[in-house]
C-alpha positions, 0 to 999 in steps of 0.5 A, spaced: 310 951 091 314 945 093 321 943 093 325 937 096 332 935 097 334 928 099 342 927 101 345 922 096 347 917 101 339 917 103 336 916 096 332 910 093 329 909 100 322 913 099 324 919 102 322 923 097 315 920 096 314 920 103 315 928 103 311 929 097 305 925 100 306 928 107 306 935 104 300 934 099 296 932 105 298 938 109 296 942 103 289 939 103 289 940 111 290 947 110 285 948 104 290 949 098 287 946 092 293 945 088 301 944 088 306 946 083 314 945 082 316 951 079 323 948 076 324 941 076 330 940 072 328 935 066 334 930 067 332 929 075 330 922 076 325 925 081 321 927 074 319 919 074 317 920 081 313 926 081 309 923 074 307 917 079 304 921 084 300 924 078 304 931 077 303 933 070 308 937 066 304 944 064 310 948 062 317 947 059 323 952 060 328 951 054 335 950 056 333 954 063 338 950 067 346 949 066 347 942 068 355 941 071 355 935 066 350 935 061 350 943 059 344 946 058 338 942 059 330 944 060 326 945 066 319 943 067 313 946 071 309 940 074 302 941 077 297 937 081 290 939 083 289 936 090 282 938 091 277 932 090 
């Protein structure tokens, strides 16, 4: 399981991508076969990044997150097989 946060002022600089790529390599080095995000808010712009890094949505939790501006929104479970 993994999760990342980037300060608002630092967004758009590739930090999320760098952290995720680093964690994937460390996970492989440690013998892990897969990585999973247990709760990704569906309205989070990072969903596109995770998809670009080959994470797949394997589940949807309907209305699982109470967004302060958008109300109840879905959450995603995203997964990536790491082993070759």
